[in-house]
N, C-alpha and C positions, 0 to 999 in steps of 0.2 A: 398344357398350362405350364409355364416355366417354374422350375423348382424354387421354393421359397416365396412364391408370389400368389399362392392360392388362398382359399378360404379355410385353411387348416385351423381347426378350433379345438383340437385335443391339447389341453394345457400341459400334458406330460410328454408329448412328443410333437415338437414344433420345428419349423425351419426358419432360417434367417430371413427377416423381412415379412414374415407371415403375421396375420392378425392374432393368432394364438400366441406367438412370441411376444407381441406387444401387450397382450393381456397378462402374461406372466410377469412382465416388468411392472405393469400397473399394480398388480396384486402385491408384489413385494414392496413397491414404493409406498402404497397405501398403508400396509401393515406396520412398517418401521416408522412411518411418519406419525401414526397414531401413538406409538410408544414414545416418540420424541416429544410430541405435544403434551402428553400427560405427565411425563417425568419433569418437564420444565416447571409446571405448576406445583408438582409435589415437592421438589427440592427447595423451591423458593417460597413455599407456603408458610404461613405464620406459625411460629413456634408455639404460640398460645393455643393453636388448634391441634397441637400434637404433631406438626410437620417439622422437617429439618430447619427451616428458617434461614437457609443460606442467603447471603446477599447476592444481588444480581451479577456483580463482577466476579465474585468468587466462583459461582456456579458456571459462568461463561468460561472461565479459565480452565477448570478441570473437565468440563464437558467437552470442550474443544480438543483438549489433549487426548481424551478417549476416542473421539471421532477420527482424529488424524492417525492414531496408532493402528486402528483396525485397517484403515486404507493402506498405510505403509506396509503393514505385515503382509497383506494379501498381494500387493503389487511386487514386493521383493521376494516373497516366498515362491510365487508362481512364475516369476521372471517376466511379468507383463511389460517391464521397462524396455524390452528388446523391440523397439518400434519398427514396424515395416515401413520403409521409406522409399520415395521415388527418386531421391538424389541425395548424395552425401556432399558436404562442403567442408573445407578446412577451417578450423578454429584454432589458430596457433599451431602447436605440434600434433594435434589430433584431428581426425575427421568425425563429423557428427551428422546425423540426419538433418536436412535443411528445415524440416518441420519444427525443430526445436526453436527456431527463430520466432515462431508465433505461439507455440504451445506453452513455452515458459512464461510469456506475458499473460496467457490465459490462466496459468497457475497462480500468478500474483493477484489477478482479479479474484480468483477463487479464495485467496487468503483474506480478501475483504468481504466477500459474500458470506463466508461461514460465520464469522462473529456477528455481522450485522443481522443475519437471519435470527440467531439466538436472541440478540438484543431486541428485535421486534417483538418476540414472544414475551419478553420481560417488561414491556410497557404495560400500563394499567388498562389493558384491553384483553378480550378473550383470544384464545388461540385462533378461533374461527375468524375473527375480524382481522387479526394480523395476517393470516394467510390470504384472505380475500384481497387485501391491499397489495401485498407483495406479488401474489400470483397474477392479478390483473395488470400490474406494471410489466411483468415479464411477457404477458400475452401481447401487449402493445409493442414491446421490444422485438418479439419474434416476427410480428407482421411487418415491422419496419425493416428488419434484416432481410426478409424475403423480397420486399420491394426494392431495396438497395442492390441486392445481389442479382435480381432479375435485370435491373437496369445496367449493371456492370457486365452482364453476360455470364456470370458465374453459375447462377441457377437456371437450368433449362426447363424447369416445370412452371406451371402456372398455379395460382392459388384458386381453389374452387369457391364458388359463391357461398356455399354452405360454411366454409371456413371463415369467410368474412362476417357472415351473420353470427356465427358462434363468437367471434371476437367482440361484436357489438353487445351481445348478451353478457359476456364476461365482464366487459367494461361497465355495463349497467350495474352488475353485482357489486363492483368496487365503489361506484359512485354512491350507491345507496348507503354503504357503510361509512363512507367519508363525509357525505353531506347531510345525512339524517342524524343529527345530533340532538338528543333530548336533554332535559335538565339533569345535571350531575354526570353526564357522559364525558368521557375524555375527548377533548377537542384536538384531534390529531393535527389538523393543518395549522393550528395556532401554537403548537409545541415545537420550539426550536430543536431540542434534542431528537424528537421523533422525526422531524423533517430532514435533519442531518443524517440520521441513520438510514432513512428511506432513500435519500438522495445518493448516498454512498453505495447502497445496494443496487440502485438502478444503473448508475454509471458503470460499476464493475460488471454487472450482469450483461449490460449492452455490449461491452467489448468481448466478454466471454462467449456470448451466443453468436456474435458475428464470427469469431474465430472458429468455434465448433462447426458452424455451417460452411465456412470457407474450407476447412479441412475436408468435410464430407463431400462437398460439391466440386472439389478440384482434383479428386482422385482420377487418374487416367483409366480408361476402360481396361478391365481385367486386373486392376490393382486392388489388393486386399484393403478393405476399410477396417483398419486396425483400431477399433474403439478401445480395446483393453490397453493397447500401447499409449494411445492418447491420454486415457484416464491416468495411467501410471505416471507419465512425465508431468502431467498437470498437477497431480497430487503431491509428487515429490517436490515440485517447485513451490506449491502452496505451503507445504509443511516447512520448507526452509525459510520462506518469507515470514511465516507466523512465528517461528522460533526466534528469528532475528528481531522481529517487532516486539515479541514478549520480553526478550532480554533488555531491549531499549526501554520499554515501559517500566520494567522492574527497577532499573538503575536511575531513571530520571529523577525521582524525588531526592535521592542522595546527591546527584550531580548538580541539580539546579536549585535545590531547596524548595521545590514546588510543594504547595499545600493543596493541590488539586484533590478533591474528594475521590474521584475515579482512580487516579494514580495511586493514592494511598491505600484504597481498597484492594487494588491489584497487588501491590507490594505485600500487604498484610495477608493476603490469601495464601502466600507461600511461606511467609515468615511464621505465621500463626494460623495454620489451616483449620478449617472446621473439622470436627471429629469424623464426620461422614464423607469427607472428601474422596476416599477411594471409590465409594459407590457413585459419586458424581462422575468420576472418570469412567466407570462401567456404563453409566447412563449414556455417555457419549458414543458408545459402540453402536447404538441404534441409529444415531445421526450419521455416523460413518457409513453404515449400510445404506442409508437413504442416498448418499452421494453416488454409490454405484448405480442404483436404479435410475437416478435423475439424469446422469450423463448418458446412459445407454438409451433412455427414451429420447432425449434431445437429439441424439445422433442416429436415431433409428433409420434403417435403410429404406430409401425410396420415398421418404416423406419430406414435406416442406417444413421450414422452421415454424411457420404459423401452426401447422397441424401438430407437430411434435411439442411445441410450446404449450398449446392448448391442452393436449392430453396430459402432459407433465403437471401443469398448474391445476387443472380441474381435478385430477386425482388427489393432489395434496389438499385442495380445498374441501373435498368430501372428507378426507382424513382429518382436517382441522375441525370440521363440524362434529365428527365422531369423538375426537379428543376433548372438545369443549364439553360435550354432554357427559362423557366419562369423568372429567375433572369436576364437573358440577355434582355428580352423584357421589363421588368419593371424597372430595375435599371442600364441597360447598363453594366452588369457584363460580365465576360469573356465568349465568345461564344465558343462552342466546336470546336476543331481543327480537321484536317483530321485524326490524330491518334486516337482522341476520338471516331470518328464515326467508324473507323476500329475496335476499341475495342468493340463497341456496336454490330457490325456484329458478332464478335466471341461469344459475350454473347448470342445472339439469336440462334446461331448454337448450343451452349451448352444447351439452353432451349429445342431445338428440341430433342436432345438426352435424356434429362431428361424426356420428355413426354413419350418416349418409355420405359424408366426404370420404370416410374410410372405405366404404364399399366401392365408391367410384375409383379411389386410388388403387385398391388392390386389383380391380378390373383393368385399369390402365397399365399397371405393372405386369399383369399377366400377358398383355398384348405386346409388351416390350421384349425384343429378342434378348436372350441372355448373352452376356459378353464372354 
């Protein structure tokens, strides 16, 4: 059996591409996403209930700063930015890895994904519902990317029937939450801000997932799949894009005389910050940790975008359910409704089909000669 392709299930000693390594990533992803979901509801909870009561834009700004700081510190401290390349090209007076041509755009898309994710949590819906909607969207994207790259000849694998069935159950989970609207529930599809946020998230993630899988599927035989290098360049690009966007948003009210409520809140967040703002930055560290696990699952060795996308999204959906229950118990936030539990049932059915697909994939990889 080829190294890294067996059924290694020891969570403390795993090899690249093994099921055990995948489980490690899922456990880390789940844990930090629960923290992220709970802290969102804590910091923006009502001051009348004894919670900080930060406004949504203020929390988004400082939480994003914390998330980006942890990513930048890690990639710079450990030198992950030294990307293993298959070819260097000239860019003016210097030569750069040719992968920069598509990883940097992926980073710009990440700069859109990060704030829109937090904004989804800040809508008047539970963390669980927000996650179901976003994750189902990404599952569709992942399956579409596989279909496109198979047609282009970039992806040499095929998608198992069980993966397609898992996609259908995951989509059913999202449909239940979006279409089953009771009296007094937030009507997501009729909210322009909600649809703009979700639309931006979907477009940016579509480009990003295509690029991640293009990188993974175009490595020549024997070339290192440098996921850490990819992550580093993507995060540095994302941070630069968000800093530039933040500066622009900060000065726009003064330059244009705009009275936009969102821009004024963003400006005020830094001119007259909430007393607890440093802790909002600290809360962003959990979301920054989520980024590491998310990318490494998406780019996991030997798996299709459909499979990796499903594992990534379903893990966070279960985390969303956990965060919703914890938020309810601690802060009397929204408790999951019947449709939320039905969605979760569909998610667990999807996980069952995924487990079958994973056994097939590891067996397939074991039969594949190592390069």
